[in-house]
C-alpha distance (Angstrom), angle and dihedral (degrees) to the residues before:
residue distance angle dihedral
M1 . . .
R2 3.79 . .
Q3 3.81 92.0 .
R4 3.77 95.3 50.6
P5 3.87 98.3 74.8
T6 3.81 89.9 50.3
R7 3.80 91.8 49.0
L8 3.81 91.9 47.0
R9 3.82 93.2 48.7
A10 3.80 89.7 51.4
S11 3.81 91.8 51.6
V12 3.83 92.1 49.7
R13 3.81 92.3 50.7
R14 3.83 93.7 54.1
P15 3.80 113.7 102.4
R16 3.77 112.1 -102.4
P17 3.79 126.1 -141.2
S18 3.79 112.4 -102.9
T19 3.82 90.0 -112.0
E20 3.82 90.8 66.9
T21 3.78 112.1 79.6
S22 3.80 101.9 173.1
T23 3.79 110.9 154.6
S24 3.78 95.3 175.3
A25 3.82 99.3 74.9
R26 3.78 112.8 85.2
S27 3.77 132.0 162.3
I28 3.81 115.6 -109.2
E29 3.77 108.2 -150.8
R30 3.80 109.4 163.8
A31 3.79 133.3 57.0
P32 2.93 147.7 -97.0
F33 3.80 95.6 86.3
Y34 3.79 120.4 -174.5
A35 3.78 132.5 -164.7
V36 3.75 134.7 -164.0
A37 3.79 128.4 -162.7
V38 3.79 113.3 -116.1
V39 3.79 113.6 -158.5
P40 3.79 133.1 173.6
A41 3.79 114.6 -93.3
P42 3.79 136.3 171.5
L43 3.80 111.8 -74.9
A44 3.78 93.7 -138.1
T45 3.75 144.6 -32.3
S46 3.77 128.6 -101.2
L47 3.79 98.2 -168.7
G48 3.75 119.9 71.1
L49 3.77 137.4 135.5
R50 3.79 114.9 -33.0
V51 3.81 110.1 -110.7
G52 3.79 137.3 -174.2
P53 3.80 127.5 -129.7
E54 3.83 92.0 -77.6
A55 3.82 94.1 47.9
Q56 3.80 93.7 -102.4
V57 3.80 111.8 150.7
I58 3.79 111.2 -113.6
G59 3.81 112.8 -133.9
E60 3.78 128.8 -139.3
H61 3.83 91.8 -87.5
G62 3.80 93.5 54.3
Q63 3.81 96.7 -103.3
P64 3.84 127.8 115.5
V65 3.81 114.7 -97.7
P66 3.83 104.6 -124.7
G67 3.81 112.2 -112.4
L68 3.82 95.5 2.4
Y69 3.81 118.0 116.1
A70 3.81 134.9 169.4
C71 3.79 134.1 -170.5
G72 3.80 140.6 161.4
N73 3.80 115.1 20.3
D74 3.82 90.6 -13.0
A75 3.81 91.4 65.9
N76 3.77 129.1 64.1
S77 3.80 105.9 -85.2
A78 3.78 120.5 -98.1
M79 3.83 84.4 -143.9
G80 3.81 92.3 62.8
P81 3.79 113.6 -140.5
E82 3.82 92.4 -18.7
Y83 3.79 129.4 92.9
P84 3.81 107.6 -162.4
G85 3.80 95.6 -172.0
A86 3.76 150.9 -52.8
G87 3.77 113.1 -38.9
C88 3.80 98.0 16.4
Q89 3.82 91.2 125.3
I90 3.81 93.1 53.6
G91 3.80 93.3 78.5
A92 3.80 92.2 44.7
G93 3.82 90.0 47.2
L94 3.79 92.1 52.1
T95 3.80 94.0 44.3
F96 3.79 97.0 46.2
G97 3.81 91.4 40.0
Y98 3.80 87.8 57.1
L99 3.81 92.1 46.8
A100 3.81 90.8 48.2
A101 3.80 92.1 50.4
R102 3.82 91.8 49.7
H103 3.79 91.9 48.9
A104 3.81 92.9 46.5
A105 3.82 90.9 49.4
R106 3.81 92.4 49.4
T107 3.79 91.1 47.8
A108 3.81 92.5 48.7
S109 3.83 93.0 48.2
R110 3.83 90.5 53.0
R111 3.78 89.9 55.3
G112 3.78 90.5 53.1
């Protein structure tokens, strides 16, 4: 581990061909140096809170919980138990966030 920073600094200092335009590699010269462990983890979840068609959270008795909404990774996935790839919950999060906001606004306007 002690040799790695020296080896990396040497590779960053080498002249690069003009076809390489990496701006992310920089030489680190002065301490302190810090490290963090990187370990594999699940990419995402596919089970969240059960929601209805307007993103209202469904309670334990099968009825919507008034004023409680969930979307994105906090809601049960529209993809079921599958996760087709990075970002698949973004569209569901936007859609159900919109539906939740509309429902909340309608509910609030009825209350006056």
